[in-house]
C-alpha positions in Angstrom: 1.9 138.6 -54.5 0.3 139.8 -51.3 1.5 143.1 -50.0 1.1 143.5 -46.3 2.8 146.8 -45.7 0.2 149.5 -45.5 2.3 152.2 -47.3 3.1 149.8 -50.2 -0.5 148.6 -50.4 -1.9 152.2 -50.6 0.8 153.4 -53.0 0.2 150.5 -55.4 -3.6 151.0 -55.4 -3.2 154.7 -56.0 -1.1 154.0 -59.1 -3.6 151.3 -60.2 -6.6 153.5 -59.7 -5.0 156.4 -61.5 -4.3 154.2 -64.5 -7.8 152.8 -64.6 -9.3 156.3 -64.1 -7.2 157.8 -66.8 -8.4 155.2 -69.3 -11.9 155.8 -68.2 -11.7 159.5 -69.1 -11.5 158.6 -72.8 -14.8 159.4 -74.7 -17.0 156.3 -75.1 -18.5 155.8 -78.5 -20.9 153.1 -77.4 -22.3 152.4 -73.9 -20.7 149.5 -72.1 -22.7 146.8 -70.3 -21.3 146.3 -66.8 -19.0 143.3 -66.6 -20.5 141.0 -64.0 -18.1 138.2 -65.0 -14.8 137.4 -63.4 -12.0 140.0 -63.6 -9.3 138.2 -65.7 -5.8 138.4 -64.3 -6.8 140.5 -61.3 -6.2 137.9 -58.6 -3.8 140.3 -57.0 -6.7 142.7 -56.3 -8.9 140.0 -54.8 -6.0 138.8 -52.6 -5.4 142.2 -50.9 -6.7 143.0 -47.4 -7.7 146.6 -46.5 -7.2 147.3 -42.9 -9.0 150.7 -42.7 -11.7 152.7 -44.5 -9.2 154.6 -46.6 -7.6 151.4 -47.9 -11.1 149.8 -48.5 -12.1 152.9 -50.5 -8.9 152.7 -52.7 -9.2 148.9 -53.2 -12.9 149.1 -53.7 -12.7 151.8 -56.3 -10.1 149.9 -58.2 -12.3 146.8 -58.3 -15.4 148.8 -59.2 -13.6 150.3 -62.1 -12.5 146.9 -63.4 -16.0 145.4 -63.0 -17.9 148.3 -64.6 -15.3 148.7 -67.3 -15.2 152.5 -66.7 -15.3 154.9 -63.8 -18.5 156.6 -64.9 -20.4 159.2 -62.9 -22.7 156.7 -61.2 -19.8 154.4 -60.3 -17.7 157.3 -59.0 -20.6 158.4 -56.7 -20.6 155.0 -54.9 -19.4 155.6 -51.3 -17.6 153.4 -48.9 -18.6 153.6 -45.2 -17.9 151.7 -42.0 -20.7 149.2 -41.5 -20.5 148.7 -37.8 -23.6 147.2 -36.2 -25.5 147.8 -39.4 -23.7 144.8 -41.0 -24.9 142.3 -38.4 -23.5 138.9 -39.4 -22.3 140.2 -42.8 -18.8 141.3 -43.6 -19.8 143.9 -46.1 -23.0 145.0 -47.9 -24.1 147.1 -50.9 -27.1 149.4 -50.5 -28.9 152.1 -52.4 -29.4 155.3 -50.3 -30.8 158.5 -51.7 -30.4 157.0 -55.2 -26.7 156.5 -54.8 -24.8 153.3 -54.1 -23.0 152.7 -50.7 -20.7 149.8 -49.8 -20.5 149.2 -46.1 -17.3 147.5 -45.0 -15.8 146.0 -41.9 -12.6 147.2 -40.2 -10.7 144.6 -42.3 -12.0 143.8 -45.7 -10.4 141.7 -48.4 -10.6 142.2 -52.2 -12.8 139.2 -52.8 -15.4 140.6 -50.5 -15.2 144.0 -52.2 -15.6 142.3 -55.5 -18.7 140.5 -54.2 -20.3 143.8 -53.3 -19.1 145.4 -56.6 -20.9 142.6 -58.5 -24.1 143.6 -56.6 -23.6 147.2 -57.6 -23.1 146.2 -61.3 -26.1 143.9 -61.3 -28.3 146.7 -60.0 -27.7 148.5 -63.3 -28.5 145.7 -65.6 -31.3 146.0 -68.0 -34.4 143.9 -67.3 -33.5 141.6 -70.1 -30.0 141.1 -68.9 -31.1 140.6 -65.4 -33.6 137.9 -66.3 -31.0 136.2 -68.5 -28.7 135.9 -65.4 -31.6 134.6 -63.4 -32.6 132.0 -65.9 -29.0 130.7 -66.3 -28.3 130.4 -62.6 -31.7 128.7 -61.8 -31.1 126.2 -64.6 -27.6 125.5 -63.4 -28.9 125.0 -59.8 -31.7 122.6 -61.0 -29.1 120.6 -63.0 -26.8 120.3 -60.0 -24.1 122.2 -61.9 -23.3 124.7 -59.1 -20.7 123.9 -56.4 -22.6 122.8 -53.2 -20.6 125.1 -51.0 -21.3 128.1 -53.3 -25.0 127.3 -53.2 -24.8 127.1 -49.4 -23.1 130.5 -49.2 -25.7 132.1 -51.4 -28.5 130.4 -49.4 -27.1 131.8 -46.2 -26.7 135.4 -47.5 -30.1 135.4 -49.1 -31.6 134.1 -45.8 -30.0 137.0 -43.9 -31.4 139.6 -46.4 -34.8 138.0 -46.5 -34.9 137.9 -42.7 -33.9 141.5 -42.5 -36.9 142.4 -44.6 -39.2 140.9 -41.9 -40.6 142.4 -38.8 -37.7 142.2 -36.2 -40.0 140.2 -34.0 -39.8 137.4 -36.6 -36.0 137.3 -37.0 -35.8 134.1 -35.0 -38.5 132.3 -37.0 -37.7 133.2 -40.6 -34.3 131.5 -40.9 -35.7 128.3 -39.5 -38.5 128.4 -42.1 -36.1 128.9 -45.0 -33.5 126.4 -43.7 -36.1 123.8 -43.3 -37.3 124.3 -46.9 -33.8 124.3 -48.3 -33.0 120.9 -46.8 -36.4 119.3 -47.2 -36.1 115.6 -48.2 -39.6 115.6 -49.7 -38.5 117.8 -52.7 -36.1 116.9 -55.5 -36.0 120.5 -56.8 -32.8 122.5 -56.6 -32.0 124.5 -53.4 -32.8 127.8 -55.0 -36.1 126.5 -56.4 -37.0 125.3 -52.8 -36.2 128.7 -51.4 -38.3 130.4 -54.0 -41.2 128.1 -53.3 -40.9 128.7 -49.5 -40.6 132.5 -49.8 -43.6 132.7 -52.2 -45.8 131.9 -49.2 -43.7 133.3 -46.4 -43.4 136.7 -48.0 -47.1 137.3 -48.3 -48.0 136.0 -44.9 -45.3 137.3 -42.6 -45.0 140.9 -41.5 -42.3 143.1 -43.2 -40.0 145.7 -41.8 -41.9 148.6 -43.5 -45.2 150.3 -42.6 -48.0 151.5 -44.8 -50.7 154.0 -43.9 -52.9 151.3 -42.5 -50.1 149.6 -40.5 -47.4 146.9 -40.9 -47.0 145.5 -44.4 -45.7 142.1 -45.4 -42.2 141.0 -46.5 -43.6 141.0 -50.1 -44.3 144.7 -49.7 -40.7 145.3 -48.5 -39.4 143.6 -51.6 -41.8 145.6 -53.8 -40.4 148.8 -52.3 -36.9 147.4 -52.8 -37.8 146.8 -56.5 -38.8 150.5 -56.9 -35.5 151.6 -55.4 -33.6 149.1 -57.6 -35.0 150.4 -60.9 -34.7 154.0 -59.8 -31.0 153.5 -59.1 -30.6 151.7 -62.5 -32.1 154.8 -64.2 -34.7 152.6 -65.9 -38.4 152.4 -65.8 -39.6 149.5 -63.7 -41.1 146.9 -66.0 -44.8 146.3 -65.3 -44.1 142.5 -65.0 -41.3 143.0 -62.4 -43.1 142.2 -59.2 -41.7 141.6 -55.7 -41.2 137.9 -56.8 -38.8 138.9 -59.6 -36.9 141.2 -57.2 -36.7 138.4 -54.6 -35.4 135.9 -57.2 -33.0 138.5 -58.7 -31.4 139.1 -55.3 -31.1 135.3 -54.6 -29.4 134.8 -57.9 -27.2 137.9 -57.3 -25.7 136.2 -54.2 -24.8 133.1 -56.2 -23.3 135.2 -59.0 -21.3 137.3 -56.6 -19.8 134.3 -54.8 -19.1 132.5 -58.0 -17.3 135.4 -59.7 -15.4 136.4 -56.6 -14.1 132.9 -56.4 -13.1 132.9 -60.0 -11.2 136.1 -59.5 -9.3 134.8 -56.6 -8.3 131.7 -58.6 -7.4 133.6 -61.9 -3.8 134.3 -61.2 
């Protein structure tokens, strides 16, 4: 059932959020791993459309609570803000700022989009072992041709946008062409994600990034290395010595595939 009346929409979400928050206040005996799978039976949430920031916040918090399994302190500190020009071509985006999560939204944001960003928020708190398990499974599925082509294409586009944003703005016209050419290269039989990884292995260390170091402009690889540091600080875990900019890059690519995949499952799980 899709509720279009704003008052009914807000009232229903307030009741839902109150219920999930109340259950989350019970003492936890064991820590719970964030649920980055589909939300069973919550197609109603994914089908809702928030038409202002207040509705996006209510809907987003309800979805975050279902994904995380509890409204813990870190989850409750995630803020919702208007994205505006910051979003560019994106509809919404999750970011870490001052060690807290922020979900930037558009004027009108649906539940599936908010779930997509909630999955990113949940994945940012996975342990290194769980993170690499997700990476391994998705890359294997891509290589075996087991992922839906349109889902792979959506993930490729989102990753291309984020990779481009990590480059010097003067290169924003060039980077998408490089990655798109690699993704559709007929000279390779590898999966789409494997092609993107191969292309970005060289592009990231040769193209200028959007950050500066003491001696001048750094590379895209340096930008991902900095992002990795922010990622693990947000997770509250020590960054593994083996987690280089390459692991961060691949983790973010796989994260797009997982977010699209699980948002789609939720929308279809009525």
